[in-house]
N, C-alpha and C positions, 0 to 999 in steps of 0.2 A: 504494500500499500504505500503509494507516493504521496504524502500528505503535505499540505501547507503547514509550516511550523507552529502556527498558532492553534491548529486544530487538535482535538483529542487524538492521540496516536493509538489507543485501545480502548476497550470497553470500560476498564476500570477508570481511566482519565474522563471518558464521556460521562459516565455515571456520576462522577465528582462534579462536572459542570451541571448536570441535570439536577443534582441535589442542591447545589447552591441557588440555582435559578427557583427552584421548587420552594425555597425558604420565604420567597417574597411574591411569587406568582402562583395562582392556584392552576396548576396544569390541568387541562381538560376543561376548564371553565372558559366559556366564550362570550364575547360581547352579544347582547347588551348587559349580561350579568356582570357583577363586580368581580374582576379577575385577579385582585390583589389580596395577599395575605393580610396586609395592614388594613385595619378597620377604615381608616380616613387618612387624608393627606391633601396636598395641593395638585390638582391635575392640569396638564397641559396636553392639547391634542396636536398631533402633527399628521401630515399627509403620509400614507403608507409608502408610497413610492419613494419619498425622501428618506424614509428610514432605511431602505435597502440601498441607497446610494452611498458611495464612499464618502461623500462630503458630510454625512451625518455624524462622522467622527468628531467634527467641530463641536456638536451638541455634547457628545460624550466627553470630550476634553473639558468643556466648561463644567460639567457636573462633577468630574473628578477633582478639578481645581478647587471646588467648594467643599466637597464632601470627603476629600483625602482618600479616595478609594486606592488601595494597593493593586487591586485587580477588578476586572469588568469581565463578566461572564455573559456569553451569548449562545442561546440554544434555538435551534430550529425545531419547532414544536410540531408543525404539520407541513408538508407530509411527515410522517413518523420517522424516526430515526433508523428503524428497520428498513424502511424504503430506501433511504439513502445508502445504507449500508449494502444492501442487496444489489441496487442498481448501479451504484457508482463507487462502491467499496471504500467509504469513508464514514466517519462519525460525524453527525451534523451538530457539533457544539465546539466552541472555542473559548479560550480565556486570553485576555489581553492585560499587559501591564499598565497600570494607571499612567505611568510616566511617558508612555508612547502610544496612548490609545488611539489618538487621531489617525496617524499614519498606519498603525496595524489594523484597525478596523476597515480602513479603506481597502487594504490589501486582502484581508481575509474574507470580507463579504463578497468581494468581486472574483474571488478565487474560482477557477473552473477545473474540477477534477479531471485529470487526463486531457485537458484542453477542450472539454465537453461543456458548453454553456448551459445545456439542459440540467446539469447537475449542481449548478451554482446556487447557493442560498439567495444570492442577490438577485436572481432571475426567478426562482422557483418557490421560495418559501411562502406559504400561505398564512403561517402564523409564526411569529418569532418573539422570544423573550430575551430581555437584556437587564441585568442587575448589577449594582455596585457592591463590592465587598463591605462597604461601610454599612450597608442595610438601610440607607437612608434615602434610596430612590430605586425605582424599578419601572419597567416599561414593557407593555405588551402591544405588538402590532398585529393586525389582522386584515388579511387582503380583502375578504368579502365586504368588509365595512369600509375599506380604503383608508383606515386611520390607524394610528398608534397613539396609545395614551401613556403619558409619563405621570407617575405619582411620586412626589417628592415631599421631604419634611419641611422645606422652605417654599414660601410663596413666590419669591423673586430671587434671581440669580442671573449670572452671565449667559446661561443657556437661552434665555429669552431675548438676548441681543445678537444672537447668531444670525448669519445670512439665511439660515433655513427657518422660516416663520413657524411659530406655535401659537395656539389659540388657548386663552384661559377663560372660563366663564361660558355663558350661553352664546351660541351663534348658530346660523343655519349651516348643518353639515353639507347641504347640497352645493354650497359655495366651493367646497374643496373635493366633492366627490365627481364621478363621472356623470355626464348629463343624462336626462331621462332616456331609457331605451338602451343604455350601457350599464355594465356592472350589475350588481344584485340590488333590486329595490328594498328599501327598509320600510317595514310596516309601521303605521302610527303607534302601535302597541310597543314595538322594539324601541322606537325613538323616545317615547315616554319613559320607558324603563331606563334607557341610557342616561337621559338628562336628569331623571330623578336620582340616580346613583351619583352622577357628577355634582348635583346641587347638594345633596345630603352628605356625601363621604368624599367628594373631590374638591371641596372649597375650603378645607382646613380641618384641623383636628377636631373630633367631636368632643363635647363637654364631658 
């Protein structure tokens, strides 16, 4: 197996990445349900495609600079890790050093196993989780919703001043999703559930 150096080299290392991510993200929970282990925090929404772009490393670098994460863990949630291992012979999870997270994220998320773009997380991940070792922030991205949600213990920080825009508070999701007729439509019930969670649990610590 000819791996990118940041990716787990064996099942033991992969399960360690998965374990770290699962401390802060409820694996198997999908939007509009609340996907975080933390009961509340400050939520920021990003476009999913921007999450999978190498330049999202700028956002991660900003988070690391505030929360002093020694490591950042990235897990491909869907398709399953078994799928990537079977079809592309690698484990779909990696860890990054906080001090070099921006450059390393760009390299790792764009990596193509065996030169095959169809196996790259940056092209094919339908759900992805990212957490910092500080435990003070976590992020879940979901392709069908076309968004990624960051939950952090602080309301403001340099991650809000990056070139990649993030949205806090209520806004119209259709402004950043595909136009009608493209992508998965979201029901009124799903949208109500999502915004209720953001309002009650994503606008700061609960009393």
